[in-house]
ZAMARGU-4260 file (C-alpha; in steps of 0.2 Angstrom, whole numbers, plus 5000, padded with zeros to 4 digits):
<rodrens>
0) 5000/5000/5000 | 5007/5017/4995 | 4998/5028/5010 | 5007/5029/5026 | 5006/5016/5039
5) 4995/5025/5053 | 4999/5022/5071 | 4986/5006/5077 | 4982/5015/5093 | 4976/5030/5085
10) 4968/5020/5070 | 4958/5008/5082 | 4951/5023/5092 | 4943/5032/5077 | 4931/5019/5077
15) 4916/5013/5091 | 4917/5006/5102 | 4935/5009/5106 | 4934/5028/5103 | 4926/5029/5123
20) 4942/5020/5130 | 4950/5029/5146 | 4967/5037/5143 | 4974/5023/5155 | 4966/5008/5144
25) 4973/5017/5128 | 4990/5019/5136 | 4990/4998/5142 | 4983/4994/5125 | 4992/5002/5113
30) 5010/4991/5114 | 5000/4976/5110 | 4991/4982/5094 | 4998/4978/5077 | 4994/4982/5059
35) 4990/4967/5047 | 4991/4970/5029 | 4984/4957/5016 | 4983/4954/4998 | 4967/4953/4986
40) 4962/4934/4988 | 4972/4932/5004 | 4961/4923/5018 | 4964/4932/5034 | 4955/4918/5046
45) 4948/4902/5040 | 4931/4894/5047 | 4935/4882/5062 | 4951/4888/5063 | 4961/4899/5078
50) 4959/4918/5077 | 4974/4927/5084 | 4963/4941/5089 | 4949/4954/5086 | 4951/4962/5068
55) 4948/4980/5065 | 4947/4985/5046 | 4957/5000/5044 | 4957/5001/5024 | 4951/4988/5011
60) 4936/4977/5012 | 4934/4956/5015 | 4920/4945/5011 | 4914/4935/5026 | 4910/4917/5019
65) 4904/4900/5023 | 4916/4885/5023 | 4909/4884/5006 | 4914/4900/5001 | 4895/4907/4998
70) 4895/4925/5003 | 4888/4930/5018 | 4892/4950/5020 | 4905/4961/5015 | 4916/4971/5028
75) 4923/4988/5025 | 4933/5001/5036 | 4929/5002/5053 | 4920/4985/5052 | 4925/4974/5066
80) 4928/4954/5064 | 4930/4939/5075 | 4921/4943/5090 | 4910/4930/5090 | 4922/4916/5088
85) 4933/4926/5102 | 4919/4924/5114 | 4916/4906/5112 | 4929/4894/5111 | 4942/4905/5101
90) 4940/4899/5082 | 4931/4907/5069 | 4915/4903/5064 | 4916/4908/5046 | 4929/4914/5033
95) 4936/4931/5029 | 4945/4934/5013 | 4951/4951/5005 | 4944/4957/4991 | 4953/4971/4988
100) 4970/4976/4997 | 4968/4978/5015 | 4975/4984/5032 | 4967/4978/5049 | 4971/4983/5066
105) 4973/4966/5078 | 4969/4966/5095 | 4976/4949/5103 | 4964/4939/5110 | 4971/4941/5129
110) 4969/4962/5127 | 4952/4960/5119 | 4946/4950/5134 | 4955/4961/5145 | 4944/4977/5139
115) 4929/4967/5138 | 4933/4964/5158 | 4939/4982/5163 | 4930/4994/5149 | 4911/4994/5152
120) 4909/5003/5135 | 4917/4989/5126 | 4909/4975/5136 | 4893/4984/5133 | 4897/4985/5114
125) 4900/4968/5113 | 4889/4958/5123 | 4876/4956/5110 | 4891/4949/5101 | 4889/4932/5112
130) 4883/4918/5099 | 4869/4905/5099 | 4875/4889/5092 | 4871/4894/5075 | 4874/4912/5073
135) 4888/4920/5064 | 4901/4930/5065 | 4893/4947/5064 | 4891/4953/5080 | 4883/4971/5081
140) 4885/4975/5065 | 4871/4961/5060 | 4866/4964/5044 | 4856/4954/5030 | 4859/4937/5033
145) 4864/4939/5052 | 4848/4949/5055 | 4835/4943/5045 | 4826/4926/5047 | 4821/4915/5035
150) 4802/4920/5036 | 4808/4938/5030 | 4815/4931/5012 | 4806/4915/5008 | 4795/4913/4995
155) 4778/4910/5005 | 4768/4903/4993 | 4777/4888/4985 | 4772/4880/4970 | 4767/4861/4974
160) 4764/4846/4963 | 4758/4827/4966 | 4770/4813/4966 | 4761/4807/4950 | 4763/4823/4941
165) 4773/4822/4927 | 4790/4829/4922 | 4780/4841/4909 | 4768/4845/4921 | 4781/4852/4932
170) 4791/4860/4918 | 4776/4870/4913 | 4774/4874/4931 | 4791/4881/4933 | 4789/4891/4916
175) 4772/4898/4920 | 4778/4904/4938 | 4795/4908/4932 | 4803/4897/4946 | 4816/4883/4948
180) 4808/4872/4961 | 4793/4863/4964 | 4787/4855/4982 | 4780/4839/4979 | 4767/4835/4991
185) 4758/4817/4997 | 4743/4826/5004 | 4746/4837/5018 | 4763/4829/5018 | 4781/4833/5013
190) 4785/4820/5000 | 4799/4828/4989 | 4806/4841/4978 | 4811/4844/4962 | 4821/4858/4952
195) 4826/4864/4937 | 4843/4855/4941 | 4836/4838/4941 | 4827/4841/4925 | 4843/4844/4916
200) 4854/4830/4926 | 4841/4818/4928 | 4829/4819/4912 | 4837/4828/4899 | 4854/4819/4902
205) 4848/4803/4904 | 4836/4803/4888 | 4820/4801/4899 | 4802/4808/4892 | 4792/4821/4898
210) 4779/4806/4903 | 4791/4800/4918 | 4781/4805/4936 | 4790/4817/4947 | 4791/4803/4961
215) 4805/4794/4949 | 4816/4810/4948 | 4814/4821/4965 | 4824/4821/4980 | 4813/4812/4992
220) 4809/4818/5010 | 4820/4834/5008 | 4829/4843/5023 | 4819/4857/5029 | 4823/4875/5038
225) 4812/4882/5049 | 4805/4901/5046 | 4812/4906/5062 | 4830/4904/5058 | 4841/4916/5050
230) 4847/4916/5035 | 4865/4915/5038 | 4858/4896/5044 | 4851/4892/5028 | 4864/4898/5017
235) 4875/4887/5027 | 4863/4872/5026 | 4862/4873/5007 | 4879/4875/5006 | 4883/4860/5016
240) 4869/4851/5007 | 4876/4856/4991 | 4859/4862/4985 | 4851/4878/4979 | 4832/4875/4986
245) 4826/4871/5006 | 4807/4869/5010 | 4803/4879/5024 | 4792/4870/5037 | 4783/4873/5053
250) 4775/4861/5064 | 4776/4846/5051 | 4767/4859/5037 | 4777/4867/5022 | 4774/4885/5024
255) 4786/4892/5010 | 4803/4890/4998 | 4820/4897/5001 | 4835/4896/4988 | 4851/4904/4987
260) 4845/4915/4975 | 4834/4923/4988 | 4851/4925/5000 | 4862/4932/4988 | 4850/4945/4982
265) 4848/4950/5001 | 4867/4953/5001 | 4865/4969/4990 | 4857/4976/5004 | 4871/4979/5018
270) 4881/4995/5022 | 4900/4987/5016 | 4890/4981/4999 | 4882/4999/4996 | 4897/5007/5000
275) 4907/4995/4988 | 4892/5000/4975 | 4895/5019/4978 | 4914/5018/4976 | 4912/5011/4958
280) 4897/5022/4952 | 4900/5034/4938 | 4886/5047/4942 | 4873/5054/4955 | 4861/5044/4947
285) 4869/5028/4949 | 4870/5031/4968 | 4853/5036/4971 | 4849/5018/4965 | 4860/5011/4981
290) 4852/5023/4992 | 4835/5015/4987 | 4841/5001/4997 | 4844/5011/5013 | 4826/5009/5019
295) 4828/4990/5016 | 4845/4991/5029 | 4839/5002/5041 | 4823/4989/5044 | 4834/4974/5045
300) 4846/4981/5056 | 4831/4987/5069 | 4822/4970/5065 | 4841/4961/5070 | 4841/4969/5086
305) 4855/4981/5083 | 4859/4996/5094 | 4855/5013/5088 | 4873/5019/5087 | 4877/5005/5075
310) 4863/5008/5063 | 4866/5029/5063 | 4884/5025/5059 | 4881/5010/5045 | 4869/5025/5036
315) 4881/5038/5039 | 4895/5027/5032 | 4885/5026/5017 | 4883/5046/5015 | 4902/5048/5019
320) 4905/5037/5006 | 4892/5047/4992 | 4902/5063/4997 | 4919/5056/4993 | 4913/5048/4978
325) 4903/5064/4972 | 4921/5075/4976 | 4932/5063/4966 | 4920/5065/4951 | 4920/5083/4953
330) 4938/5084/4952 | 4937/5074/4938 | 4927/5086/4929 | 4933/5101/4934 | 4952/5097/4938
335) 4965/5098/4953 | 4960/5110/4964 | 4970/5126/4964 | 4974/5124/4982 | 4970/5111/4996
340) 4955/5109/5004 | 4944/5099/5018 | 4926/5095/5015 | 4919/5094/5032 | 4901/5090/5037
345) 4892/5096/5053 | 4874/5091/5059 | 4868/5070/5060 | 4882/5067/5047 | 4894/5075/5057
350) 4890/5066/5072 | 4888/5051/5062 | 4870/5049/5068 | 4861/5048/5052 | 4844/5037/5052
355) 4832/5037/5037 | 4827/5055/5037 | 4841/5068/5034 | 4846/5083/5026 | 4863/5089/5020
360) 4874/5101/5031 | 4893/5103/5025 | 4906/5117/5022 | 4922/5119/5014 | 4937/5125/5024
365) 4950/5131/5011 | 4969/5132/5012 | 4976/5153/5017 | 4983/5153/5000 | 4967/5152/4991
370) 4964/5169/4980 | 4948/5177/4976 | 4949/5169/4957 | 4950/5152/4964 | 4932/5153/4970
375) 4924/5149/4954 | 4933/5133/4955 | 4926/5128/4972 | 4909/5135/4970 | 4908/5123/4956
380) 4913/5107/4967 | 4902/5113/4980 | 4887/5113/4967 | 4892/5095/4960 | 4892/5088/4979
385) 4878/5097/4984 | 4867/5095/4970 | 4874/5075/4970 | 4868/5072/4988 | 4851/5080/4985
390) 4848/5068/4970 | 4851/5054/4982 | 4837/5059/4995 | 4849/5072/5006 | 4839/5086/5004
395) 4847/5104/5003 | 4848/5111/5021 | 4834/5125/5023 | 4846/5135/5035 | 4857/5136/5018
400) 4871/5129/5029 | 4880/5120/5015 | 4896/5123/5004 | 4885/5130/4991 | 4883/5146/5002
405) 4900/5155/4999 | 4899/5161/5018 | 4903/5142/5022 | 4916/5142/5009 | 4933/5151/5016
410) 4951/5149/5019 | 4954/5142/5037 | 4960/5158/5044 | 4940/5165/5041 | 4935/5150/5050
415) 4945/5153/5064 | 4939/5170/5065 | 4920/5165/5063 | 4923/5153/5080 | 4932/5169/5086
420) 4918/5179/5085 | 4904/5168/5090 | 4913/5165/5106 | 4917/5183/5108 | 4898/5191/5106
425) 4887/5175/5109 | 4869/5181/5101 | 4856/5171/5095 | 4863/5167/5078 | 4881/5164/5085
430) 4873/5151/5096 | 4865/5142/5082 | 4880/5142/5071 | 4891/5138/5085 | 4880/5122/5090
435) 4880/5116/5072 | 4899/5118/5068 | 4904/5110/5084 | 4898/5095/5076 | 4913/5096/5062
440) 4919/5081/5056 | 4932/5081/5040 | 4926/5068/5026 | 4937/5071/5013 | 4952/5081/5007
445) 4967/5089/5017 | 4964/5084/5035 | 4978/5096/5041 | 4966/5109/5039 | 4956/5104/5052
450) 4970/5099/5064 | 4972/5109/5081 | 4956/5119/5073 | 4943/5111/5085 | 4956/5110/5101
455) 4958/5127/5098 | 4939/5134/5098 | 4935/5122/5112 | 4949/5129/5123 | 4943/5147/5119
460) 4926/5144/5121 | 4925/5135/5139 | 4937/5149/5146 | 4923/5162/5141 | 4910/5159/5154
465) 4897/5171/5145 | 4897/5160/5129 | 4896/5146/5140 | 4882/5152/5149 | 4872/5156/5132
470) 4877/5139/5125 | 4867/5130/5140 | 4853/5142/5140 | 4851/5138/5120 | 4852/5120/5122
475) 4838/5120/5136 | 4826/5128/5123 | 4824/5109/5116 | 4813/5102/5130 | 4805/5082/5130
480) 4789/5081/5126 | 4781/5078/5146 | 4766/5088/5151 | 4759/5088/5168 | 4758/5073/5178
485) 4771/5063/5167 | 4757/5065/5154 | 4764/5066/5135 | 4764/5083/5128 | 4756/5080/5110
490) 4756/5090/5094 | 4741/5099/5093 | 4736/5104/5079 | 4741/5101/5060 | 4747/5087/5050
495) 4756/5079/5065 | 4743/5081/5076 | 4744/5069/5091 | 4760/5064/5089 | 4777/5066/5098
500) 4791/5072/5087 | 4806/5060/5091 | 4820/5071/5082 | 4816/5089/5090 | 4809/5084/5107
505) 4816/5066/5108 | 4833/5064/5102 | 4839/5083/5101 | 4838/5088/5119 | 4851/5073/5122
510) 4862/5080/5107 | 4861/5095/5115 | 4867/5090/5132 | 4882/5080/5123 | 4887/5096/5115
515) 4888/5106/5131 | 4896/5091/5140 | 4910/5091/5124 | 4913/5111/5128 | 4915/5109/5146
520) 4927/5093/5145 | 4935/5101/5130 | 4932/5083/5121 | 4935/5083/5102 | 4924/5069/5098
525) 4907/5073/5089 | 4895/5057/5092 | 4883/5061/5107 | 4887/5044/5114 | 4903/5047/5113
530) 4902/5064/5122 | 4894/5056/5135 | 4904/5043/5138 | 4920/5056/5138 | 4909/5067/5150
535) 4908/5052/5162 | 4927/5048/5160 | 4933/5065/5163 | 4921/5069/5177 | 4910/5083/5170
540) 4895/5071/5174 | 4892/5058/5187 | 4893/5040/5184 | 4874/5036/5188 | 4871/5050/5178
545) 4879/5048/5163 | 4873/5029/5164 | 4855/5034/5165 | 4855/5048/5152 | 4864/5034/5139
550) 4851/5022/5143 | 4836/5036/5139 | 4847/5041/5125 | 4845/5022/5119 | 4830/5019/5121
555) 4823/5036/5113 | 4833/5032/5097 | 4828/5014/5096 | 4809/5021/5098 | 4813/5031/5083
560) 4820/5018/5072 | 4807/5005/5077 | 4794/5020/5071 | 4805/5021/5055 | 4806/5004/5051
565) 4789/5001/5053 | 4784/5013/5041 | 4795/5007/5027 | 4789/4989/5030 | 4772/4997/5028
570) 4778/5005/5011 | 4778/5021/5019 | 4791/5035/5019 | 4798/5036/5037 | 4797/5051/5048
575) 4800/5056/5065 | 4782/5059/5072 | 4776/5045/5083 | 4759/5043/5090 | 4759/5036/5108
580) 4746/5026/5106 | 4756/5016/5094 | 4766/5008/5109 | 4760/4997/5123 | 4757/5002/5140
585) 4775/4996/5146 | 4782/5004/5131 | 4774/5020/5135 | 4781/5020/5152 | 4797/5016/5148
590) 4797/5031/5136 | 4790/5043/5149 | 4805/5038/5162 | 4817/5040/5146 | 4810/5058/5143
595) 4810/5062/5163 | 4830/5057/5165 | 4833/5070/5149 | 4823/5083/5160 | 4832/5079/5175
600) 4849/5080/5166 | 4843/5097/5158 | 4838/5104/5176 | 4855/5098/5184 | 4865/5107/5171
605) 4853/5124/5172 | 4855/5122/5191 | 4874/5119/5193 | 4879/5133/5180 | 4867/5146/5185
610) 4858/5148/5171 | 4842/5157/5170 | 4828/5147/5167
</rodrens>
């Protein structure tokens, strides 16, 4: 690889959950980490073989396969592999093979188990990865075949015939229904299965006529699979048996049919596959077609029980990939940039917290050598990217917080002046702008243009008590939807009457708290959960307060994502407006408790800082 080898610890701690490691654990772990580079086609680990440790993809991509080389999923930058095997018996549950030159950070097995014991953030993250007897090596990032059950992918009305049906009858059934397998039923009993493969190898190749009865050709008493098993279970069983179709049976009754084609089609709906497709897209139209699979990904992840942070990270990874590809295409069209630049995202993309409903918030930080005549180039670059993002479903920012606006396309020294001015005179507009810009995250370009800028701003901001007080006051304007006696405060009129806004009155109040904690603790991380974890480690908030707030944030986020997944499965566009009556009484009580925790933490912040109510 031509790019410089990164420091393993720095590379590792760019990714969850390792970004939340304490300074002491980082210092202890660092000397034990290693970087491993493998070539295209090289096997990282083999199913059933010993695992050297936990692997985190730093660059490149790998395919996860069954022992028979059938594809299970693709893993990309930031993905983790090997946790399930390490938490079981130390042996790999699947095979990992590089599909392009790849670099991985390796955490030795004993160091990983030590982290599980001494880091609550790591232990919580990987607890879901403890394997069942049949589950695969996918862990908290479960998607596709490891998140969906057979019932989600099977043909629910299998085509059947009787054992005395002729081969010609079966061939016509396959033609008319555009299928490649037929279930043979003896009354209510499963007698066998016949496939297009059988017609070729057992009929045509043997010179038999179409009058031969199915019973002579079929595979009798075929192996079945239950509808509640995972797609991965089906793929592994198909591979082990060397067949392409399995009847799906429940309580002795055939309820469906599943084949390798169904399973491989599902593989297109994984974040890593989408990122790979985006990397080879020739225009925004092709990327928009990839984005059409995102709702399905969100629904899969929610259905598979993935945590909100994992879901939003996966969706944001796709947005990042689109942004980088659009920048590459823009440079190919416009030529090389006249001076170095950095494209940065703010808002939910900056925090890696995107869901099924997001607009775009971005900016350009230019090298200070930029000249006025260079602006035409960067204006054109920004237009290509913002128009492309809009075509992919990330609508233009209503507040025009985009690099297409000359105000947000400036040299680095102007950005420093922006922040200095907002901190020096924290009026309402300054508070809003500072809040958005505190979530800045580099996406592509010259990373050095961002180096030290955030730390400098946080240090300066924290020292200005008036600015801090205004920031806190501004953050407390977003209140949770609780009324008198802990009842829900519902939207009273309009299109969303009798619902609660799970974004602006649910997630956003916690996002605001996390941003204030980052300011008080001079934390450079952008994600809300990472900020709360950092505030706990730095003593900005108490252990119990952080734990309660994290639990509340997760529950609100899960409720929001479940709501969106339900809408997607019903064929509707996802939004953030949910009627509490859609929840059970128990779920409503839990949600009220979560809102009460947020309200309590807001009150504690207000009182501790003496901010007027």
